[in-house]
N, C-alpha and C positions, 0 to 999 in steps of 0.2 A: 754145831749140837742143838739136841728139843728141849728147850727149857720147859715145855710142857710135860716132858719127861720124869722130871725130877719129882722126887717126893723128900720128905723131911726126914732127915736122917743119912741122905745121901752124902757123901766123900765130895768135898770142892777145893779146889785150888785157886788162890788168888795169886796174879802176876802183876807187880808194878815196879813203880823207883819211889818208894815211902822215902820219904825228906832225902832225895835226891843222893842217897846211897849208893845208887844202882840196882840194875835189875834184882828182884828179890820175888821168892815163890813161898808163902805161905798154907797153911792147909788148914780145915775146918770141915764142919759138916752145913747142910742147910738146913739154916733152925726154925724158916718159915716161908712162905710162899705167899703169894699175891698180898704185899703189906701195902697198905695206903694210910690215907689221913694223916702223914707223917708231915706236912707241910713244906715238903721239898719242892713240888713242881705241881701242875695242874694235872698231870696225868701219873698216877703212882701205882703202879703194879708191881712192885720191889721183889726181887728174891733178897730175903735175910740170909748172912750166914756169918758164924762165929770165927772164921780164919781172919786172921789177922788183917785191917785195913787202914791205913794211916795217909796222912796227907801227902802226894804224889805219886796214889794207888789209883785214882780217880782217872778213867780211860782203858783202865789197863783190864785184861782177858780175866775172867773167872769160868776156870774149865771144870770139867769131870774127872771122873776117876781114868777114863780111857783117852783123856785130852783134848775131849770133845769141846770147843764155846760156848757156854750155858749161857753168860752172862758179861755185862760190861760195868766192871766198879763204878760206882757211883758216887756214894756218901758213908759219914758214921754218925751212929749216935755216941756222944762224948762230951763229958763235961770239961774236960782236962786236953781235949786237940789230940788223942792218943787213943790208942785202941783198946776198946775195953769189950769187945769181944761182941758189936752189933753193927751191921757192916752192911750196906744194903747194894743191889746188882739190880742195872736194867736188864732183863729177859733177852736174850736173842730176839724171839718172835716178834718184839716190837722196835729192838734196834736196829733188826735188818730193814723192817719196813722204813724206819725214816733214812736210815742209809741209800735204799734204793729211789728213795722220791728224792734226795740231796742230787744222787748224781742223775737222775735224770730231768729234774724241775729247778734245781738250785735251793731248795726250800722242800721241809717236812708240808707235805700237803694233809689235812687235818679236816675230814666234814665235821660239820657245824649245823645244828637246826634250830638255835636260840632260847633256849627255856631253862629256867632251874625248876628243880624239884626237892623237893621230901619225902621220906618213907612215910609210908600210912603207919599209923599208930591208934592203937585200940580205939582213943579217944575221939580220932578222924573218922575210924572206920565206924565208929557210932553214929558220929555229928553227920557222914554222907549217908548212912541208912544201907550199909554194905553187908555181905555176910561174913559173920566173924574172919572166917578163913581167907578172905581176898589179900592177897597180896600186890602192889603195886606201889607207882611213886604219884604224889598228888603233884600236878604243875601250878607253882605257886608264881612265875614271873613269865613273861614271854618279853622278847625282844619285838620292836615295833619293825615291818615287813621282814622278818626273817621266815626261814624257812618253814618253821612250826607254825608260826603265825598265819603266811600265806596256806600252808594246807587245812587250816580250818580248827586248829587246837586252840582250846580255851583255859583262862586260870579256872582253875576247880576241877577239871580232866583227870580222873585217877590213869594215870597210862600204865597197863598189865602188860604190854607185852610190845617187843620190838624186834619186827624182821621174824617171827614165830615165835620168838624165844619169852620167858620170863623176865618181868623187868623191875624186879624187887629190890633191887640192887642198883645204888645210884652209880657207884663205882664203875660196875657192870657194863651198864646203860651208857656212861661218858666214855669207855674204851671201846665198845661197839660202834658209838656212832661216828669217834674220829679216828674209827679202821675205816672207813669208808671215803671214798673220794670225793671231792665234789663233784657232783652231778649225777651222782648214784642215786635211787629208788629208796628210800626207807619207809618200810611199812608199818606204821603205828596202830595200835588197837588202844582203844580207851575206853572206860566208861563214864557214861554223861547223862546223870537223872536216871540212871537204874537202866542203863541203852549202851548196849556195847556198839562201838563204833569203829570202823579200818579207815584210818586216815591218810593218805600215800604223801609222802613229803620228799622234795628233791634237797638232799644235801648241798649245804653251802661251805664256802671254804671259812675256816673260823678265822676269823680278824683279828688283827694285832691288837685293836683297844676296840671293847665291846662298843654296841651303839647302844640307843637311849632305848629304855624299858620301855614297854608300851602300855601292859597294865597288868594289876596282880591279883590273885585269888582276893574273893571278898571273906571267905571263909576265915574266922579266929580259930586258931588250936589253944 
């Protein structure tokens, strides 16, 4: 199924084996899409559902009303350990890509550029002397000899676009970069001292442990 075709309010069914009682199906709706900042994983783009998901459901299917697979049940938010109607599933668009990479390479291959960034705030926009409607991410940290560092990205640059698409949301930028394979060319557009620069970077493979950071922005927020 196409997870990107889901809408909030669509009916979904969660299939799994909660508490080892045997295969079980529960029904609910899509409560939200694109959930992130949950602290579950580095790459978060979850479907949220109120279909009952309990321990043992993880890895089970989340299907739509036509029976098409739209997600893989992953986690719940609960203070008791049981379902309180807040469950999360990995969308098939992400799960399929990881599956194909594991089959072909034995591990998921995620693109990596080697920088950390934060969203622009009104204070930062004023500090940088940017137009008030500027949207982007401020590069705060670079990893030594990482792809972004080699491409000429510098701390304090404002990333405004990646592959021609606006770069105002840190989660979307992370997913866009990780969606590339190592060796892919990624086109970065940054603002530096009032000038717009295009910096082509070659994606590396995201390391299991991050290397040393090379430099930080001298800007204070």
